[in-house]
N, C-alpha and C positions, 0 to 999 in steps of 0.2 A: 465497934463502927466498923460503917465500907467501905471493901479494902478493894485495889485494882493493884497486878504485883507486875500484869506485862501489855507498856504501852510502847509504842511505839513515836516519830516522828519526823522534818522534813531530813533530818540526817539517813534515813533508811533509805536506804535507796525503791524500794517498791510503797512506801510511806508516801502520802501525797503532803503535798509542797505548800499546804491549811494550815497543814499539823502540827504549828509550831508548838515551843515549852508553852507557851502563854496561852497558845486558843485549849491543849492540853489541860492546863486547865482551869481556866474560864467553864470546859461545856464540863470536865467534872466536875466541877464545886455548884454549880445547877445543877446536876444528878443526884447529889448524896456523896458524891467522894469524899472521902474527907483522908486517906491516907491513898497517897500515889503515886508509883514507878517507872521512870522516867526507862526503859530498856530498849536501847535503836541495838539492831545486829554489830555486832564487835567495836562499839565502839560508846562513850561517855559526851562528848567532844558538847552536846547542846546540856546534859547537868548544868553547867553554871547557872543558864540566864533561868531554867527551869527552882531551881534552888532561891536564888533572889527575888524572886514572883514572886513562891509558890503562898509567904505568909500573908500577902494580898489578895488571896480568894481561901483564906483561910483552913489552906492540906498540908499535912503535916509527910513532908517530903523522899520516898527513897530513891536513892539517885543505883543507877547498874550500867548492865543490858542487856539483848542477847547472846549469849558469848556461839559459836557454833567448833566444839572439837575437830577432829582429825576425823572422829567415822563418820561426822552431819547428823552430830546431833544438838539440838538446841535446848542450851540450859540455860537458866536467868539467873545471875549474877546480883547481886544487890549490897547494897550499902545503906547504913545507913547517914555516914561521914562523907563529906563531899576529896575532903583530900582524898579518902582514901580511897575515894573510887576515883579519883580521876587518879592518882600510880596505879593503881589495876589498867587501866585504860592505856597508858603511855606501854606494862609490859604488857597487855594484849596487843595493842597494834604490833610492836615487834615482832609478835609470834601470826599476824596474819601473811595470807601468802602474799607478794608481792605482785597481783593482778595489775596492771594500772584499770583506772574505771572511764567509760564511757560515758557519759548522761543523757548522749544522745540512745545507746541503744539499753544500757547499765542503769542509766536515773540517775536525778541526781541526787549526791549528797553533803545535803550546805548545814555548818550548823547557826547559832542566828542570837543577836544581842537580843532585852531583855523586850524591846518595841518593833522585831524577825528585822531584822536591818540581818542582811545577810555579812554572815564577819573569817569567814571562810569555806571551803570546798575537801572534802579529806578524798587523797590523791587514789587510794589502796579499792581499792572491788568489796566493800565489804561483805558481801553476802557470800566468802571465797570460808572457806573452816581457818580457825586456828592451825595451830602447829606446837597442838595438845591434845591428850588422850581425855574421854570422861576419865579414867580412871584415875588423870591425877589433879585433873583441874578445881576437884571441892578442898582438899587438902590448900591448896594454891589461895585460890581467894578468901579459904577459915583464918590461911597467914596472912592476909591483907584488912583483915578486921568485916567481913562480908560472910554474902550466907549461898547457898546457888538451893536450885529447885529445877529441877528437870522443866519443861515446855514439853504442855502438851499430845502427852502419855497415847493418852487415845486416837494422836493422825498415822494415817498414815503414811507423811512422808515428816521429813527433822526432827523425826519422836527418836527414845532412848529402844520403843518398842517397834517402829519400824527396821529401826540400822540393830538391833544384832538381838531381836524378838519377843526380849521379853527388858521388864524394868528391873534392872540392878541394882542387888544394896548397898551405899552409897555413907559419904558426911551428907543425905540431903538434907534441907528441912523439910521439905515441906514435899509434894507434890502435884505438880500443874496437869488438871483435865479439861478437856469442853467441854464431856460433862458427869456429874458421880452421882451412880457408883459409872469409874470405864471397865469399858471394852476394847478388845481389840478386839477383827476378827469372830465376832459375830459371838465370841465369850470371854467373860467375865473377869478383866486385869488383876494378876497378881501386886497388892501394891504392900505387902510386908507393914503393914502398920504404921506405915508415914499420911502428916497430915495428909488431908485430903483438899485443895483448894482451885476453886473456874478465875480464872481470868480471860479482860477480852482481849488480845493481840491485838487492837487497836492499827489499823493503819495510815484512816481514813477516821474525819470526826465527828457521821455515822458509827465507826463503832464503836465511843467512848461510851464506860457505862454498858456497856452488852452483859457483862459472864463475871458483874460483881461479888466479893462473899466479905462473909462478915464475918470480926474479928470482936472476942469479948472483950471485952477491955477502954479504956475510959482514951479518952486525948490526955486528965494526968499526969496518971497514972503510966502511960505511953514519952509524951515528952520531958527530954533530959535541959532542950536550951542550948544548941548549940551554933556557934560564929567559929565560921575559917575563911580563912585568907581573907577578908575583909567583907568577903559576903554573909549575910544575918542572914539565918534560918532556924523556926524552929528544928534540933534534933533529936529525932528517937531515939530512941531509949534500947537497941540490937536486943539483951537481953533478953526486955521485957517483950521485946518484938516474937523472941523464938522462945519464947515461956507459952503468947497469944496464940500462936501456931499450935502449942502444944494442946492445948487445949479442945483444942478440933477434932481432936483424938475422944474424947467421951463425948 
């Protein structure tokens, strides 16, 4: 399966208003993606529309967010179950620094329905960090039934290496890199035998599927068939997903 675990939408203030959940699925499916995650900054409010639309495009959806820890380290928090994701979304928003967003300066933060109609706008600025440390976020996401992947660890900003000087050991399901093998400050980056993935970090439509990765698993093995809160979608089996990520070590 061709997968991409890091994509934004019109909910992220640094993302394009044209990049709705529908548009992400439409373009991603056209480019061959079968497993797509929606990971806006510190919010999952566009995931319900993403879930409802996913089967229309033959895509297995992964729900979550790109959370920013108190150290301003970006990590992908991923869920296969929509209810679990939305519960974590409420928890994360309660930890967001309460700084009001100014759309004219910070950017729009809108969440939409399946027809791209705006349903609301997030009040607090989503690029601020959450009041939770990198030492604790992994365990908490695990309690909600999700997995955590440190984001773009070989970038010079908002990465674990940029903030701490190195990748630290933790309950990470994988590590996201811009390039494999990853380098930092022109030196090979120690990744401690974690599975390595690449992701597109799409903020604009033209970014979709620019850096996907392959998972050695069939759709039949991955799918568990889920239904959550009246929204029908094809739910991935989290344990099978973890096993598929571990295969990337071979």
